OpenMM code with the backbone's topology and positions (N, CA, C; nanometers):
from openmm import Vec3, app, unit

residues = "MET ASP GLU LYS ARG TYR VAL GLN TYR LEU GLU THR PRO PRO GLY LEU LEU MET LEU THR SER THR GLU SER VAL LEU ILE GLY VAL LYS TRP VAL GLU GLU LYS ASN LYS GLU GLU THR GLU THR ARG PRO ILE LEU GLU GLN ALA LYS SER GLN LEU THR GLU TYR PHE GLN GLY HIS ARG LYS ASN PHE ASN LEU SER LEU GLU ALA ARG GLY THR ALA PHE GLN LYS ARG VAL TRP ARG VAL ILE ARG GLN ILE PRO TYR GLY GLN LEU ARG THR TYR GLN ASP ILE ALA ASP ALA ILE ASP SER PRO SER ALA PRO ARG ALA VAL GLY ARG ALA ASN ASN LYS ASN PRO LEU ALA ILE ILE ILE PRO CYS HIS ARG VAL ILE GLY THR ASN GLY LEU LEU THR GLY TYR VAL GLY GLY LEU GLU ILE LYS LYS GLU LEU ILE ASP LEU GLU LYS MET ARG ILE ILE GLU GLU ASN ASN PHE LEU".split()
positions = [
    Vec3(-2.5002, -1.5975, 0.0177),
    Vec3(-2.4584, -1.5623, 0.1512),
    Vec3(-2.3341, -1.4742, 0.1450),
    Vec3(-2.3329, -1.3657, 0.2199),
    Vec3(-2.2175, -1.2769, 0.2244),
    Vec3(-2.1025, -1.3431, 0.2983),
    Vec3(-1.9816, -1.3203, 0.2485),
    Vec3(-1.8665, -1.3766, 0.3175),
    Vec3(-1.8398, -1.2975, 0.4449),
    Vec3(-1.7953, -1.3658, 0.5456),
    Vec3(-1.7643, -1.3009, 0.6719),
    Vec3(-1.6325, -1.2258, 0.6583),
    Vec3(-1.6304, -1.1051, 0.7139),
    Vec3(-1.5099, -1.0237, 0.7126),
    Vec3(-1.4634, -1.0008, 0.8553),
    Vec3(-1.3318, -0.9914, 0.8680),
    Vec3(-1.2708, -0.9713, 0.9984),
    Vec3(-1.1910, -0.8411, 0.9947),
    Vec3(-1.1906, -0.7698, 1.1063),
    Vec3(-1.1255, -0.6389, 1.1117),
    Vec3(-1.0326, -0.6317, 1.2321),
    Vec3(-0.9126, -0.5809, 1.2073),
    Vec3(-0.8171, -0.5496, 1.3131),
    Vec3(-0.7562, -0.4136, 1.2802),
    Vec3(-0.7062, -0.3461, 1.3819),
    Vec3(-0.6423, -0.2162, 1.3629),
    Vec3(-0.4966, -0.2257, 1.4031),
    Vec3(-0.4161, -0.1421, 1.3419),
    Vec3(-0.2739, -0.1368, 1.3728),
    Vec3(-0.2312, 0.0088, 1.3826),
    Vec3(-0.1797, 0.0464, 1.4987),
    Vec3(-0.1216, 0.1798, 1.5164),
    Vec3(0.0180, 0.1771, 1.4556),
    Vec3(0.0455, 0.2724, 1.3668),
    Vec3(0.1771, 0.2823, 1.3048),
    Vec3(0.2294, 0.4237, 1.3296),
    Vec3(0.3584, 0.4468, 1.3095),
    Vec3(0.4100, 0.5824, 1.3307),
    Vec3(0.3337, 0.6911, 1.2522),
    Vec3(0.2973, 0.6657, 1.1250),
    Vec3(0.2244, 0.7723, 1.0549),
    Vec3(0.0749, 0.7791, 1.0858),
    Vec3(0.0171, 0.6721, 1.1403),
    Vec3(-0.1266, 0.6756, 1.1663),
    Vec3(-0.1875, 0.5372, 1.1837),
    Vec3(-0.3186, 0.5353, 1.1903),
    Vec3(-0.3943, 0.4139, 1.2176),
    Vec3(-0.4331, 0.3429, 1.0880),
    Vec3(-0.4049, 0.2132, 1.0831),
    Vec3(-0.4442, 0.1303, 0.9691),
    Vec3(-0.5561, 0.0362, 1.0106),
    Vec3(-0.6542, 0.0204, 0.9226),
    Vec3(-0.7590, -0.0794, 0.9414),
    Vec3(-0.7306, -0.1931, 0.8442),
    Vec3(-0.7166, -0.3137, 0.8978),
    Vec3(-0.6896, -0.4323, 0.8175),
    Vec3(-0.8163, -0.5154, 0.8115),
    Vec3(-0.8503, -0.5603, 0.6925),
    Vec3(-0.9713, -0.6394, 0.6714),
    Vec3(-0.9340, -0.7681, 0.5993),
    Vec3(-0.9988, -0.8767, 0.6411),
    Vec3(-0.9727, -1.0044, 0.5745),
    Vec3(-1.1004, -1.0862, 0.5651),
    Vec3(-1.0920, -1.1884, 0.4819),
    Vec3(-1.1909, -1.2952, 0.4853),
    Vec3(-1.1326, -1.3969, 0.5830),
    Vec3(-1.1788, -1.5169, 0.5804),
    Vec3(-1.1257, -1.6201, 0.6695),
    Vec3(-0.9743, -1.6352, 0.6549),
    Vec3(-0.9243, -1.6268, 0.5306),
    Vec3(-0.7826, -1.6568, 0.5105),
    Vec3(-0.7094, -1.5642, 0.4137),
    Vec3(-0.7760, -1.4584, 0.3648),
    Vec3(-0.7151, -1.3706, 0.2651),
    Vec3(-0.7283, -1.2251, 0.3097),
    Vec3(-0.6180, -1.1518, 0.3011),
    Vec3(-0.6197, -1.0088, 0.3316),
    Vec3(-0.6835, -0.9352, 0.2137),
    Vec3(-0.7851, -0.8548, 0.2407),
    Vec3(-0.8537, -0.7829, 0.1329),
    Vec3(-0.8496, -0.6311, 0.1500),
    Vec3(-0.8024, -0.5838, 0.2644),
    Vec3(-0.7986, -0.4394, 0.2837),
    Vec3(-0.6953, -0.3948, 0.3847),
    Vec3(-0.6221, -0.2894, 0.3481),
    Vec3(-0.5340, -0.2167, 0.4396),
    Vec3(-0.5570, -0.0711, 0.4051),
    Vec3(-0.6199, 0.0018, 0.4970),
    Vec3(-0.6469, 0.1413, 0.4643),
    Vec3(-0.6248, 0.2310, 0.5849),
    Vec3(-0.5871, 0.3531, 0.5542),
    Vec3(-0.5647, 0.4542, 0.6563),
    Vec3(-0.6992, 0.5041, 0.7063),
    Vec3(-0.7133, 0.5134, 0.8366),
    Vec3(-0.8368, 0.5662, 0.8955),
    Vec3(-0.8005, 0.6646, 1.0060),
    Vec3(-0.8930, 0.7540, 1.0348),
    Vec3(-0.8725, 0.8525, 1.1409),
    Vec3(-0.8946, 0.7913, 1.2785),
    Vec3(-0.9918, 0.7015, 1.2852),
    Vec3(-1.0252, 0.6391, 1.4138),
    Vec3(-1.0887, 0.5033, 1.3875),
    Vec3(-1.0976, 0.4256, 1.4916),
    Vec3(-1.1618, 0.2954, 1.4783),
    Vec3(-1.3106, 0.3178, 1.4560),
    Vec3(-1.3579, 0.2757, 1.3389),
    Vec3(-1.4995, 0.2952, 1.3091),
    Vec3(-1.5783, 0.1658, 1.3163),
    Vec3(-1.5108, 0.0589, 1.3497),
    Vec3(-1.5757, -0.0711, 1.3703),
    Vec3(-1.5088, -0.1333, 1.4911),
    Vec3(-1.5825, -0.2143, 1.5578),
    Vec3(-1.5191, -0.2919, 1.6635),
    Vec3(-1.4268, -0.3941, 1.5989),
    Vec3(-1.3159, -0.4216, 1.6631),
    Vec3(-1.2314, -0.5275, 1.6115),
    Vec3(-1.3071, -0.6585, 1.6261),
    Vec3(-1.2929, -0.7429, 1.5258),
    Vec3(-1.3571, -0.8729, 1.5323),
    Vec3(-1.2535, -0.9743, 1.5788),
    Vec3(-1.2985, -1.0949, 1.5986),
    Vec3(-1.2014, -1.1978, 1.6335),
    Vec3(-1.0957, -1.2006, 1.5243),
    Vec3(-0.9749, -1.2257, 1.5630),
    Vec3(-0.8667, -1.2193, 1.4659),
    Vec3(-0.8554, -1.3496, 1.3880),
    Vec3(-0.7830, -1.3441, 1.2829),
    Vec3(-0.7535, -1.4571, 1.1972),
    Vec3(-0.6028, -1.4585, 1.1750),
    Vec3(-0.5437, -1.5754, 1.1472),
    Vec3(-0.3986, -1.5801, 1.1241),
    Vec3(-0.3507, -1.4810, 1.0180),
    Vec3(-0.4277, -1.4628, 0.9107),
    Vec3(-0.3848, -1.3689, 0.8059),
    Vec3(-0.3747, -1.2273, 0.8612),
    Vec3(-0.4648, -1.1885, 0.9497),
    Vec3(-0.4578, -1.0539, 1.0084),
    Vec3(-0.3366, -1.0411, 1.1001),
    Vec3(-0.3073, -1.1439, 1.1749),
    Vec3(-0.1895, -1.1406, 1.2619),
    Vec3(-0.0616, -1.1351, 1.1785),
    Vec3(-0.0579, -1.2102, 1.0679),
    Vec3(0.0581, -1.2058, 0.9785),
    Vec3(0.0743, -1.0660, 0.9192),
    Vec3(-0.0364, -1.0069, 0.8763),
    Vec3(-0.0314, -0.8725, 0.8175),
    Vec3(0.0169, -0.7711, 0.9207),
    Vec3(-0.0357, -0.7789, 1.0418),
    Vec3(0.0082, -0.6858, 1.1462),
    Vec3(0.1574, -0.7013, 1.1739),
    Vec3(0.2029, -0.8242, 1.1805),
    Vec3(0.3440, -0.8515, 1.2066),
    Vec3(0.4326, -0.7977, 1.0938),
    Vec3(0.3945, -0.8262, 0.9695),
    Vec3(0.4760, -0.7813, 0.8565),
    Vec3(0.4732, -0.6297, 0.8412),
    Vec3(0.3596, -0.5673, 0.8645),
    Vec3(0.3528, -0.4208, 0.8578),
    Vec3(0.4367, -0.3577, 0.9689),
    Vec3(0.4342, -0.4157, 1.0874),
    Vec3(0.5175, -0.3661, 1.1968),
    Vec3(0.6652, -0.3760, 1.1590),
    Vec3(0.7037, -0.4891, 1.1004),
    Vec3(0.8420, -0.5063, 1.0545),
    Vec3(0.8774, -0.4020, 0.9490),
    Vec3(0.7846, -0.3720, 0.8593),
    Vec3(0.8072, -0.2697, 0.7568),
    Vec3(0.8367, -0.1348, 0.8226),
    Vec3(0.7546, -0.0961, 0.9178),
    Vec3(0.7739, 0.0337, 0.9823),
    Vec3(0.9005, 0.0380, 1.0677),
    Vec3(0.9469, -0.0771, 1.1125),
    Vec3(1.0718, -0.0834, 1.1883),
    Vec3(1.1941, -0.0891, 1.0961),
    Vec3(1.1685, -0.0978, 0.9657),
    Vec3(1.2774, -0.1029, 0.8691),
    Vec3(1.3352, -0.2407, 0.8474),
    Vec3(1.2652, -0.3446, 0.8915),
    Vec3(1.3150, -0.4805, 0.8781),
    Vec3(1.2493, -0.5585, 0.7637),
    Vec3(1.1564, -0.4985, 0.6926),
    Vec3(1.0862, -0.5689, 0.5848),
    Vec3(1.0691, -0.4760, 0.4651),
    Vec3(1.1027, -0.5296, 0.3476),
    Vec3(1.0862, -0.4545, 0.2234),
    Vec3(0.9759, -0.5116, 0.1362),
    Vec3(0.9504, -0.6407, 0.1508),
    Vec3(0.8494, -0.7091, 0.0699),
    Vec3(0.7539, -0.7832, 0.1613),
    Vec3(0.6332, -0.7998, 0.1143),
    Vec3(0.5304, -0.8665, 0.1937),
    Vec3(0.5010, -1.0036, 0.1348),
    Vec3(0.4830, -1.0984, 0.2239),
    Vec3(0.4526, -1.2353, 0.1848),
    Vec3(0.3205, -1.2728, 0.2520),
    Vec3(0.2121, -1.2305, 0.1904),
    Vec3(0.0792, -1.2505, 0.2483),
    Vec3(-0.0167, -1.3032, 0.1435),
    Vec3(-0.1117, -1.3815, 0.1881),
    Vec3(-0.2201, -1.4239, 0.1008),
    Vec3(-0.3160, -1.3055, 0.0915),
    Vec3(-0.3295, -1.2521, -0.0290),
    Vec3(-0.4144, -1.1338, -0.0432),
    Vec3(-0.4945, -1.1360, -0.1718),
    Vec3(-0.5950, -1.0533, -0.1717),
    Vec3(-0.6805, -1.0388, -0.2904),
    Vec3(-0.7150, -0.8920, -0.3054),
    Vec3(-0.6641, -0.8318, -0.4114),
    Vec3(-0.6951, -0.6927, -0.4426),
    Vec3(-0.8191, -0.6923, -0.5311),
    Vec3(-0.9285, -0.6501, -0.4748),
    Vec3(-1.0548, -0.6523, -0.5489),
    Vec3(-1.0756, -0.5213, -0.6234),
    Vec3(-1.0978, -0.5346, -0.7536),
    Vec3(-1.1184, -0.4171, -0.8372),
    Vec3(-1.1473, -0.4594, -0.9797),
    Vec3(-1.1481, -0.3614, -1.0686),
    Vec3(-1.1723, -0.3890, -1.2099),
    Vec3(-1.0476, -0.4514, -1.2721),
    Vec3(-1.0623, -0.5031, -1.3911),
    Vec3(-0.9483, -0.5629, -1.4614),
    Vec3(-0.8388, -0.4581, -1.4825),
    Vec3(-0.8775, -0.3359, -1.5199),
    Vec3(-0.7788, -0.2289, -1.5393),
    Vec3(-0.7068, -0.1974, -1.4087),
    Vec3(-0.7823, -0.1824, -1.3000),
    Vec3(-0.7209, -0.1529, -1.1706),
    Vec3(-0.6216, -0.2621, -1.1321),
    Vec3(-0.6580, -0.3858, -1.1522),
    Vec3(-0.5698, -0.4969, -1.1172),
    Vec3(-0.4405, -0.4944, -1.1989),
    Vec3(-0.4509, -0.4567, -1.3264),
    Vec3(-0.3295, -0.4436, -1.4088),
    Vec3(-0.2381, -0.3366, -1.3513),
    Vec3(-0.2960, -0.2238, -1.3142),
    Vec3(-0.2183, -0.1145, -1.2551),
    Vec3(-0.1542, -0.1610, -1.1241),
    Vec3(-0.2318, -0.2242, -1.0380),
    Vec3(-0.1805, -0.2664, -0.9072),
    Vec3(-0.0694, -0.3703, -0.9200),
    Vec3(-0.0800, -0.4592, -1.0209),
    Vec3(0.0265, -0.5583, -1.0419),
    Vec3(0.1590, -0.4886, -1.0726),
    Vec3(0.1537, -0.3857, -1.1558),
    Vec3(0.2756, -0.3106, -1.1897),
    Vec3(0.3269, -0.2346, -1.0671),
    Vec3(0.2378, -0.1741, -0.9931),
    Vec3(0.2791, -0.0985, -0.8734),
    Vec3(0.3459, -0.1915, -0.7723),
    Vec3(0.2967, -0.3123, -0.7588),
    Vec3(0.3581, -0.4077, -0.6637),
    Vec3(0.5023, -0.4395, -0.7014),
    Vec3(0.5388, -0.4168, -0.8262),
    Vec3(0.6745, -0.4471, -0.8715),
    Vec3(0.7727, -0.3320, -0.8504),
    Vec3(0.7242, -0.2173, -0.8049),
    Vec3(0.8146, -0.1042, -0.7803),
    Vec3(0.9024, -0.1401, -0.6604),
    Vec3(1.0329, -0.1423, -0.6790),
    Vec3(1.1206, -0.1800, -0.5685),
    Vec3(1.1130, -0.0824, -0.4500),
    Vec3(1.1370, -0.1369, -0.3347),
    Vec3(1.1436, -0.0611, -0.2104),
    Vec3(1.2388, 0.0573, -0.2289),
    Vec3(1.1938, 0.1744, -0.1877),
    Vec3(1.2781, 0.2923, -0.1927),
    Vec3(1.2859, 0.3599, -0.3276),
    Vec3(1.2170, 0.3070, -0.4280),
    Vec3(1.2184, 0.3686, -0.5606),
    Vec3(1.0828, 0.4295, -0.5911),
    Vec3(1.0828, 0.5228, -0.6842),
    Vec3(0.9597, 0.5909, -0.7240),
    Vec3(0.9363, 0.5719, -0.8728),
    Vec3(0.8097, 0.5749, -0.9104),
    Vec3(0.7699, 0.5745, -1.0506),
    Vec3(0.6637, 0.6820, -1.0680),
    Vec3(0.6477, 0.7274, -1.1910),
    Vec3(0.5431, 0.8261, -1.2184),
    Vec3(0.4181, 0.7546, -1.2706),
    Vec3(0.3085, 0.8283, -1.2699),
    Vec3(0.1851, 0.7742, -1.3264),
    Vec3(0.2081, 0.7393, -1.4733),
    Vec3(0.2881, 0.8203, -1.5417),
    Vec3(0.3183, 0.7918, -1.6817),
    Vec3(0.3984, 0.6622, -1.6951),
    Vec3(0.4936, 0.6396, -1.6051),
    Vec3(0.5700, 0.5140, -1.6077),
    Vec3(0.4768, 0.3937, -1.5977),
    Vec3(0.3790, 0.4035, -1.5085),
    Vec3(0.2848, 0.2923, -1.4892),
    Vec3(0.1985, 0.2759, -1.6137),
    Vec3(0.1509, 0.3874, -1.6696),
    Vec3(0.0689, 0.3815, -1.7913),
    Vec3(0.1474, 0.3147, -1.9042),
    Vec3(0.2742, 0.3509, -1.9179),
    Vec3(0.3581, 0.2896, -2.0212),
    Vec3(0.3751, 0.1395, -1.9954),
    Vec3(0.3937, 0.1020, -1.8701),
    Vec3(0.4167, -0.0382, -1.8342),
    Vec3(0.2957, -0.1275, -1.8618),
    Vec3(0.1766, -0.0686, -1.8609),
    Vec3(0.0566, -0.1493, -1.8911),
    Vec3(0.0114, -0.1295, -2.0357),
    Vec3(0.0999, -0.0727, -2.1175),
    Vec3(0.0717, -0.0489, -2.2594),
    Vec3(-0.0483, 0.0413, -2.2814),
    Vec3(-0.0636, 0.1403, -2.1940),
    Vec3(-0.1685, 0.2415, -2.2077),
    Vec3(-0.1063, 0.3801, -2.1879),
    Vec3(-0.0141, 0.4190, -2.2781),
    Vec3(0.0608, 0.5425, -2.2566),
    Vec3(-0.0224, 0.6697, -2.2485),
    Vec3(-0.1459, 0.6644, -2.2968),
    Vec3(-0.2302, 0.7841, -2.2899),
    Vec3(-0.3191, 0.7836, -2.1657),
    Vec3(-0.2922, 0.6942, -2.0718),
    Vec3(-0.3824, 0.6784, -1.9574),
    Vec3(-0.3225, 0.7108, -1.8198),
    Vec3(-0.2331, 0.8092, -1.8074),
    Vec3(-0.1794, 0.8347, -1.6733),
    Vec3(-0.2861, 0.8804, -1.5727),
    Vec3(-0.3890, 0.9498, -1.6196),
    Vec3(-0.4962, 0.9918, -1.5277),
    Vec3(-0.5772, 0.8709, -1.4801),
    Vec3(-0.6031, 0.7782, -1.5707),
    Vec3(-0.6749, 0.6559, -1.5321),
    Vec3(-0.5899, 0.5743, -1.4342),
    Vec3(-0.4590, 0.5752, -1.4537),
    Vec3(-0.3687, 0.5083, -1.3602),
    Vec3(-0.3812, 0.5741, -1.2225),
    Vec3(-0.3861, 0.7074, -1.2213),
    Vec3(-0.4034, 0.7800, -1.0951),
    Vec3(-0.5327, 0.7422, -1.0250),
    Vec3(-0.6401, 0.7294, -1.1014),
    Vec3(-0.7689, 0.6902, -1.0416),
    Vec3(-0.7621, 0.5475, -0.9868),
    Vec3(-0.6959, 0.4575, -1.0604),
    Vec3(-0.6806, 0.3198, -1.0122),
    Vec3(-0.5948, 0.3179, -0.8860),
    Vec3(-0.4898, 0.3981, -0.8861),
    Vec3(-0.4018, 0.4080, -0.7699),
    Vec3(-0.4807, 0.4528, -0.6469),
    Vec3(-0.5721, 0.5465, -0.6684),
    Vec3(-0.6547, 0.5992, -0.5599),
    Vec3(-0.7497, 0.4946, -0.5024),
    Vec3(-0.7816, 0.3926, -0.5802),
    Vec3(-0.8744, 0.2870, -0.5364),
    Vec3(-0.8018, 0.1657, -0.4794),
    Vec3(-0.6708, 0.1754, -0.4653),
    Vec3(-0.5913, 0.0658, -0.4118),
    Vec3(-0.6472, 0.0205, -0.2772),
    Vec3(-0.6905, -0.1057, -0.2671),
    Vec3(-0.7481, -0.1527, -0.1410),
    Vec3(-0.6447, -0.1990, -0.0383),
    Vec3(-0.5174, -0.2059, -0.0786),
    Vec3(-0.4144, -0.2626, 0.0095),
    Vec3(-0.2959, -0.1664, 0.0225),
    Vec3(-0.3200, -0.0550, 0.0906),
    Vec3(-0.2144, 0.0449, 0.1100),
    Vec3(-0.0895, -0.0203, 0.1666),
    Vec3(0.0235, 0.0290, 0.1272),
    Vec3(0.1571, -0.0157, 0.1659),
    Vec3(0.1893, -0.1508, 0.1021),
    Vec3(0.1017, -0.2497, 0.1128),
    Vec3(0.1246, -0.3814, 0.0519),
    Vec3(0.1365, -0.3643, -0.0997),
    Vec3(0.0415, -0.2927, -0.1586),
    Vec3(0.0539, -0.2451, -0.2963),
    Vec3(0.1032, -0.1021, -0.2789),
    Vec3(0.2327, -0.0777, -0.3004),
    Vec3(0.2944, 0.0484, -0.2578),
    Vec3(0.2623, 0.1692, -0.3457),
    Vec3(0.1374, 0.2084, -0.3442),
    Vec3(0.0947, 0.3214, -0.4268),
    Vec3(0.1598, 0.4524, -0.3822),
    Vec3(0.2166, 0.4541, -0.2615),
    Vec3(0.2870, 0.5737, -0.2164),
    Vec3(0.4141, 0.5979, -0.2983),
    Vec3(0.4586, 0.4972, -0.3732),
    Vec3(0.5797, 0.5096, -0.4546),
    Vec3(0.5513, 0.5692, -0.5928),
    Vec3(0.4267, 0.6106, -0.6163),
    Vec3(0.3896, 0.6669, -0.7461),
    Vec3(0.3717, 0.8176, -0.7285),
    Vec3(0.4428, 0.8926, -0.8139),
    Vec3(0.4424, 1.0386, -0.8043),
    Vec3(0.4039, 1.0995, -0.9386),
    Vec3(0.3832, 1.2299, -0.9377),
    Vec3(0.3490, 1.3008, -1.0608),
    Vec3(0.4656, 1.3018, -1.1581),
    Vec3(0.4358, 1.3182, -1.2861),
    Vec3(0.5387, 1.3217, -1.3895),
    Vec3(0.6360, 1.4357, -1.3660),
    Vec3(0.5886, 1.5419, -1.3004),
    Vec3(0.6737, 1.6567, -1.2701),
    Vec3(0.7620, 1.6327, -1.1469),
    Vec3(0.7541, 1.5124, -1.0895),
    Vec3(0.8365, 1.4786, -0.9742),
    Vec3(0.7763, 1.5182, -0.8404),
    Vec3(0.6566, 1.5768, -0.8432),
    Vec3(0.5929, 1.6205, -0.7189),
    Vec3(0.5056, 1.5105, -0.6601),
    Vec3(0.4924, 1.5143, -0.5289),
    Vec3(0.3990, 1.4231, -0.4635),
    Vec3(0.2584, 1.4662, -0.5010),
    Vec3(0.1790, 1.3688, -0.5385),
    Vec3(0.0397, 1.3984, -0.5720),
    Vec3(-0.0474, 1.3115, -0.4828),
    Vec3(-0.1762, 1.3272, -0.4942),
    Vec3(-0.2724, 1.2647, -0.4060),
    Vec3(-0.2372, 1.1282, -0.3510),
    Vec3(-0.2753, 1.1085, -0.2273),
    Vec3(-0.2574, 0.9802, -0.1597),
    Vec3(-0.3738, 0.9667, -0.0639),
    Vec3(-0.4356, 0.8511, -0.0641),
    Vec3(-0.5562, 0.8313, 0.0155),
    Vec3(-0.5303, 0.8539, 0.1647),
    Vec3(-0.4075, 0.8339, 0.2097),
    Vec3(-0.3748, 0.8594, 0.3499),
    Vec3(-0.3325, 1.0031, 0.3751),
    Vec3(-0.3252, 1.0823, 0.2689),
    Vec3(-0.2798, 1.2207, 0.2801),
    Vec3(-0.1341, 1.2325, 0.2373),
    Vec3(-0.0987, 1.3499, 0.1881),
    Vec3(0.0365, 1.3701, 0.1366),
    Vec3(0.1427, 1.3608, 0.2452),
    Vec3(0.1088, 1.3978, 0.3679),
    Vec3(0.2064, 1.3887, 0.4772),
    Vec3(0.2457, 1.2428, 0.5022),
    Vec3(0.1471, 1.1531, 0.5020),
    Vec3(0.1782, 1.0106, 0.5213),
    Vec3(0.2570, 0.9574, 0.4012),
    Vec3(0.2199, 0.9988, 0.2812),
    Vec3(0.2933, 0.9548, 0.1618),
    Vec3(0.4400, 0.9950, 0.1741),
    Vec3(0.4638, 1.1188, 0.2141),
    Vec3(0.6011, 1.1675, 0.2315),
    Vec3(0.6734, 1.0878, 0.3397),
    Vec3(0.6063, 1.0576, 0.4498),
    Vec3(0.6683, 0.9789, 0.5575),
    Vec3(0.7101, 0.8406, 0.5089),
    Vec3(0.6233, 0.7768, 0.4292),
    Vec3(0.6549, 0.6426, 0.3782),
    Vec3(0.7743, 0.6472, 0.2828),
    Vec3(0.7760, 0.7452, 0.1938),
    Vec3(0.8878, 0.7597, 0.1001),
    Vec3(1.0170, 0.7873, 0.1771),
    Vec3(1.0106, 0.8774, 0.2743),
    Vec3(1.1285, 0.9107, 0.3548),
    Vec3(1.1775, 0.7907, 0.4351),
    Vec3(1.0839, 0.7121, 0.4912),
    Vec3(1.1210, 0.5928, 0.5666),
    Vec3(1.2021, 0.4979, 0.4792),
    Vec3(1.1549, 0.4744, 0.3589),
    Vec3(1.2234, 0.3820, 0.2694),
    Vec3(1.3595, 0.4372, 0.2258),
    Vec3(1.3649, 0.5655, 0.1949),
    Vec3(1.4923, 0.6258, 0.1546),
    Vec3(1.5938, 0.6171, 0.2683),
    Vec3(1.5498, 0.6445, 0.3909),
    Vec3(1.6401, 0.6410, 0.5059),
    Vec3(1.6955, 0.4998, 0.5270),
    Vec3(1.6101, 0.3987, 0.5118),
    Vec3(1.6572, 0.2605, 0.5307),
    Vec3(1.7612, 0.2236, 0.4259),
    Vec3(1.7424, 0.2681, 0.3040),
    Vec3(1.8390, 0.2387, 0.1981),
    Vec3(1.9716, 0.3093, 0.2273),
    Vec3(1.9641, 0.4330, 0.2726),
    Vec3(2.0851, 0.5067, 0.3089),
    Vec3(2.1591, 0.4342, 0.4212),
    Vec3(2.0850, 0.3906, 0.5233),
    Vec3(2.1467, 0.3196, 0.6359),
    Vec3(2.2094, 0.1878, 0.5906),
    Vec3(2.1408, 0.1126, 0.5063),
    Vec3(2.1923, -0.0164, 0.4597),
    Vec3(2.3204, -0.0016, 0.3804),
    Vec3(2.3311, 0.1097, 0.3091),
    Vec3(2.4488, 0.1317, 0.2255),
    Vec3(2.5564, 0.2114, 0.2969),
    Vec3(2.5377, 0.2306, 0.4264),
    Vec3(2.6350, 0.3021, 0.5095),
    Vec3(2.6698, 0.4393, 0.4563),
    Vec3(2.5674, 0.5092, 0.4052),
    Vec3(2.5900, 0.6433, 0.3560),
    Vec3(2.5837, 0.7474, 0.4685),
    Vec3(2.5507, 0.7039, 0.5892),
    Vec3(2.5438, 0.7982, 0.7008),
    Vec3(2.6769, 0.8079, 0.7711),
] * unit.nanometer
topology = app.Topology()
chain = topology.addChain("A")
for resn in residues:
    res = topology.addResidue(resn, chain)
    for name in ("N", "CA", "C"):
        topology.addAtom(name, app.Element.getBySymbol(name[0]), res)
């Protein structure tokens, strides 16, 4: 029997997010152009995710405390675990991630795993950039990636009274 999935949408400053869960676990946060499914009845995990993501966009949250499951291959999960450890407002390169998982010759594979991230923002793949320091592909588009990076940098500047 297929597990039941629940869907809710969240309007954010950079765009529309579709949140997907099982009964009690968040399994998807992805950027979408429009609502392509009807919202289903909500679940507490979806309400928690919406609340925490809203706090993130308001600059009041740096880390997420949600029951989640990132579904993917063993390699993808290794990459995502390292990406989740990138501190708020900091950036790492694909090479940094490859080195951290003891696969220094695999920055392209890291990029492919990053592209398959099922939990945008929660697994902060927007914090991963090219080795040359340039913004590279992001499933939500480079403009959204830049907005997320800028949002985090601005909050750090404000917290440290650099303004």
